[in-house]
N, C-alpha and C positions, 0 to 999 in steps of 0.2 A: 504493500499500499504506499502511495506517495502521500506524505503529509506536508512537506514544505519544500521550498526551492532555494538555492543558494543564491544564484545570480542570473540576472536577466541579460541574455545575450542576443545580439543581432537586433537592428531595427526591423520591425516588419516591412516587407517590400511593397512598393507601391504597385499599382494596377499595371503600369507600364513595364516593371521589372518582372512582373508575373507573365505578361504578354511575351517579353523576350525570352523567359525560359521556355515557353511553349515552342517559340521559334526555334529554339536550341533543339527542342524534341523532335521537330519536324525534319531539322538537318541531320540529327541522329538517325532518323528513319531512312534519310537519304543514304547515310554511310551503310546502314543494314541492307538496304537494296543493292548498293554496289557490291557489298560482300557477297550477297546471294548470287549475283550475275556471275562471279567467278566459280561458283559451285554448282550451277545449273544451266541448262540450255535455255537461250533466251527466247526467241520466237513469241509464242503465246504468252507465256508467263511474263516475258518483258512487258506486254501490253497490259496486262492485268494488275501488274505490280505499279505501274504508273498511274493507273485509274486508281488504285488503292491510295497512292501518295497524294493525288488530287483531292481524294475525298477527306483525307486527314487535313488538308489545307483548308478546306471548306469547314471542316470540325472546328478548327482553329478560330476562324472568322465567327462561326456561331457562338464558341465560347466567349470570345471577346465582346461580342454584342449583346449576349444574353446571360451567361452564367456569371460573368464577373459583376456586372451591374445587380444581379439578384443576390450576391454574396454581400455586396457593399450596402444594399437596402436592407439586408438581414442585419448587419452591424448597426446601422441607424436605428434599427427597431428595438434593439436591446438596451434596457435601462442600465445606467452606472450604478456602481455600488452593490449589485448583486453578488452573490456567493456560490461557489461550487465546491463540492466534495468530489475527490478522485480516488479510485482505485484501480491499481495496474496489475495485470498478471503476464505471465509468459517471458519470452526470450528478449534479447537485446534489440531485435528488429521492432518488437511490439513496443518497447521503452523509446526507441526512436519516433515512433508513429505517435506516441504520447507528447514527446516534446514538440512536435509540430502542432498538435492540436492545441498545446498550451499556449503558444504564441498567439493564435488565433483568439483563444478564450480571454487572455490577458489584454489583448488589444481591444476586445469589448468592454472592458472595465470590470471585470470578473476578479474576485479576490478568493483565494483558496482558504478552506477552513479544514480543521483536523477532525471534526465529528459530523457525520451525515444529518444529524439533528439540527445543525446550525445552518445547513446549506439551503439556497433556493433551488439548485439543481444538483443530481448526483449523476456523475460520469463513471461507467465501468469500462476499461479498457480490457478485453476478455482474451483468453486462450483457449483453444479447444484440441490441443494435441492429445492429451491424455483423458480417459474418462474419470478419474478422480478429479481433476481440475475441474472439468465441466460440472461435475456434480457438485463441487465447492461452490462455483461461480452462481450456479442455478439456486442453491440454497441461499446465497447471499443475495441474490436478486429478490427471492421471496421475503426475506427478511427486511431489506431495504424498502420493499413496496408497502410495508405496514406503516412507514412514516408518511405515506400519501403525498410524495414529492415527485415531480417529473424526474424521469431517469432516461439517461442517454446509454446506449449500449454501443461500444465500438469494438474493433479487433477482429480475431479470426472466427469465433464461435457462432457469430449470426449467419455466416456462409456455411458453416459446418452442420448446424443444427438449428435452423430458424424457429421452428415450430416450439421446441423446447424453450427457447428464449422467450418467444411470445407468450407462452403459457406461464411461464415463472411469474410474471408481473403485469397487472392491468394498468401500471403507471408509466409504462414504457413510451416516452415521447417520440423518440426518433431512434434509428439503428443506422450505423455506418459500418461498411467493409473496409478492408485494409486499403482499397484503391481510393477511397473518399474521406480521407483525414482531412483535406482542405474544407470539406463541406460543413465542419463543426459548427460554423457561423449559422448556417441554415438549420442544423439540429437543435441549435440553442434558441433560435427564433420559435421553432416548434415548441419547445419546451416553454417558452415565455408566453405563448399564445394557448397554451393547454392542449396542444394537438396531441393525439395519441396514435401510436403505430405507424408513424411516417417512416419510410424506408428509403435511404439515400445509399444505393449501390450504384457503382460505376463498372462500365465494361471494360476500360482501359486503364492501366497503371500510370501513375503520374511520376515525374522525376522528383522524388522525395529529397534528394541530396541539394535541390535548388529551393526548397522551402523555408519559410522562416521558422524559427525554432526557439524554444526555452531549453537551455542546459541545465539539467537537474543537478548535476555535480558539476562545479566549477572546474574540476582536474581532468574531467573525461569527456571526450568528444565522442559521441556515437555516429558514426558515419555509414548510413546504409549504401552499398554498392550496387545493389540489384534487388528486384522483386522476383519472386517464384523460383522454380528450379527446373531442370531438365529430366528429373526423375519420375517415376510411375510406382513407387513402392506400394506393394498390395496392403500395407498395414496404414498408410498415411492418408490423412483427411486434411492436412494443411494446404495441400496443392489445390483443393477446392476453394480456399479462400485466397491464397496468394498467387495461384495461376502459373503460367509458364514462364521461364526466364526471360527477363527483361532488365539487361544490364544498363546502368547509367553511364553516362559520358566520363572518360577518365577525367577529362579538363575539369569537369565540375567537382568530381570527388577530391583531386589534387587541391582544387582552388579552396574548397572548404576546409581540408586539413591546413593548408597555408594560413588561411584566416584564423583557424581556431588556435594554432600555434602563436600567431602574433598577439592573440588575446590572453595568452598565459596558459593555455591548456597544456598539460604534460602528457596526457594518455589518450591514445586514439584506438577506438574500436572500430574495426572494419566489418561489418556485419551483413549477412543475408541468410537465405534459407540454404545455401550451399556455396561458400566462397570458392571453393574448387571449379565451379562451372562459370565463375565470372568472365565475360566477355566472349563466351563461346557462340553467342548469337550476332556478335558484330566483328568477328575477326581478330579479337585479341584474347588476352588471358590475364590470369591472376598475377602470374609473374611480371608482366609488363606493368601492370598497376602498381605493384609493390616497389618495383625499382623507380618509377616515376614519384610515388609518395617519399620515398628515401631521398630523392633530389632536393627536397624541401629543407632548407637550413633550419637548425635550432635543436634544442635539447628536449626531445620527446620521445615516446615509446609507442610502438604500434602492437596491438594484440590482433592477430589474425583470427577470425572466427572461424567455426566449423567448416570442414570441407569433407565430401565424400570421397572414399578411396579410389573409386572408379574414374574420378576426375583428376585427383591428386597424383595418381601413379603416372599419368601422361604428359605432366609437366614437372617430374620429380626433380631431375638435375637443376633445372632453372630454379625451382622453388627453394631447393637447399642453397643455391648460391644467393638468391635473394635473402635469405634467412641469416646471411653471414653479417649483414649490417647489424652493427650493435644495437641499434635502436628498435630492433624488432624483436619482442618478447620470444624467448626460446620456449614457445607454448605451441602444442600441436593438439587441436581437437578433431579426431579422426574417428567417428563412430563405426564400429565393426557389426554391432547387433547380434551376430551370432558366430560361433567358431565351426559351424558345419556347413560345407559348401551346399549341400542338398537344401538345407533350411534357407540359405541365402538365395537360392534359385526360387523358392518358393515366395520369398519376401521381394523378389524382382530388384534385387541389390545391384546386380551388374558388376560384381568383383568377386575374387575368390580370398579365401583365408590367407593363402600364400601371398597374394598381392598385398593385404593389409600388412602381413608381417614384414615384407620387403620394404614397404614405406616407412615402417617403425625402425627397422634395422639401419636403413639408410640415413635417417635423421639422427639417430643415436651415434652413428659412426662418427658423424660430424660434430654433434652437439651432445655429448656424453650425459649432460646434466638436464637435458631438455625435459620438460613436462609433458607427459603424454596422457591425454584424456580419451577416453571412449565411451560409448554407450552400448548397453546390452538389454535385449528384450527377452525376458524369460516366459517361458510357455507359449511361445507363438504356435499356431496350428501346424501341426506336422512335425513339431519338434518331440523326437523320441527321447528317452532317458538317455541313450547313447549319444544322440546329438547334442543333448544339454551337457553330458559329460565332457565333450570334445570342447565346448564353450569354456567350461570350468577349466580344462587343461591349458587352453589358449590364454586365459587370463594369468594362470600361474607361470606360463612360459614367458609372455611378453612382460608381465607386471607393469601395467599401466599405473600412473601416479593416481589418476582419478577414474572411477569407473561410475557413471551415471545408470543405475539399474531401474528398470521400468518392467511391471507386471504387464503381462499382454491383456489389453481390453479391446474388444471389437469397436471400431469407430464406423460411424454411419456412412453408408454407401461405398465402403471399400470392399475389395475382393476378399481380403482376410475375415471380413464379418460374416461371409457366406461359407466359409470353412469349417470343418468339423473342429469344435472347440476342445481344448483340455480342461479338465476340471478345475476349479477355482483353487482346491486344497493342494493340488499337486503344484499349481503356478506359484502359491504362496510358499510351499516347501522349497522349490527351486530358487526362489527370490531369496529366501533366508540363507540358503547354502551360499549362493553367489555373494550376497552382501558380507558374509563372514569371511570369505576368503579375500575378497576384494579390500575389506577394511584392513586385514592384517598386511596385505601388500602395500596399501597407502601408509600405514604407519612405518613398515619397514623403509620404505623408500624416503619419507620424511626424516626419519631418524638419521639418514646419512648426511643432512644438512647440520646437524648439531655440530658446534664450533666453528661454522662457516662465518666469515667476516666480509661484509662488502655494502653495495649502495642499495638502498630501498627507497622506492616512491611511495609516499603515504597517499593513499587515493580514496579511503574511505574512514569515517568516524565510527568506531566500536561502541560498546557500552561502557559507561562509566568514564574514566580516564583513558581507555584504550583507543588505539589506533590501528588501522588495518593497512599495511603496505606490500607492494610487490617488488620482488628482486628480479634480476635479468631472465629468470626462468618462471616469471609470473607466479611464483610460490606465495600464498597468502602469509604475510608475517605480522604478527601481533606485537607492538611496543606499547608503553604505557608512558604518558606524559600529561601534565595539567596544561601544558600549552597547546595552542591550536596549530597542529602539524599538517592539516590539510595541503597538499600540493607541495610539502617540504621533501627535499632529499637528505636522507640520514645515512650515516654508517652505523651498521648494527653489527652484533654477534649472536647468532643463534644459540639459545641455550636449552631449549625443550622442543620436542616433536609430539604431535598429536595426529590423528586421523586425517583431519581436514586443514589443518594449519600448522605453523610454526610460531614459536614464541622466541623474542630476542630482547635483548638489552642495547639501548642507543649508545654508541661509542661517542659520536660527535655529530653536531649539526653542520650542514653544508651552506 
């Protein structure tokens, strides 16, 4: 849950800058068109592509003449002094979406409150990846509905299970999907006018990296580099909400990074549904993006978000070369999901266990201290006891620093939901077994850091007088100080290890 914000960053753009950003989008589509010509026969496709481009230009004119004035009128209709309560769920991409919505919300004169009872409007930015998260959100919606206040629901869940969202509360004024974050102004107008059930879904993604935003943490800049993915995993419902891969222009991403660094940001998160797929729709790739990001001068660190093995292995040599820049955290989030190739085929994951291991081995060869994070699904349909034991052995062999373990739950409209399910008791048993092994490995790997001395960037406030920082391997390190350390670089010595974090003493301030 988001309760307060540290700093207001970036003045919201004028209508003309928004118009310019959409022009960049059209030019980017021209680039995609040119890229497609190199891969396909032209003839009839050539003609249809240009018709498509012309229609997009007409869409741009329509947007300028109709959509923007509508949004501006929405802003004028909202009274100043209103309050809003916000809850946020999900991944870094969802957090980036919230930062965009907050820019529009604050521009309309709304202020944030810590309690829903004190708010005029409630905003829930939802996640629908896992069934337990959906259940928790729906339960929360039912509870908040009893306050009889207008509710705006955003995020992935509305596109994943709209009926469940609508049934959870009679007080939902407006619903947004991930393509429609800039329409929060219209959603707020619906809330002010006591409208119920207004749906703002968009068919096309926007370039989110070009949107105004409020930075939730003054130290961290979350930069979305793409929307959607190229995968079709049989268990995944996020693709229904985020769609197919739509990579944002490198120039805008690097420009946002440069701007953030000039404003004092120390940590950059590059995020999307699959960073490894970045640029494959426009003839570039993640390696090119990382090298351009590292061409920016300044003292900052880049956390590269999750990438799937089938894309990472295709750019592996260049990826490792890019990681040699000291400003890229030596951190790799590489979800394997299962240690059995047959299960991976049923999941439609498009890589093998050996390919996953090859990527990990290659990174550890060049960066022995790298933090490896992976994801495991326990109890996927078709996973036999033998297949699960292979996954256990894989975790024991690879020894990931972090294992995100999920019990399998069928998600709406996915192929896996139609498969024969494993009993819930068996899934729970496998999850406990995996958790026990993964926890021991995490503690073992963290214990190797005891006695380490080095630089840590403090990027988060902990409880009491504790502060959380990250070293070059993105290890979470807790230190204690009564001073405000947020954004500071400190030298520390690690004194203790736990499953999920390290403890350290501050040696000196920098």
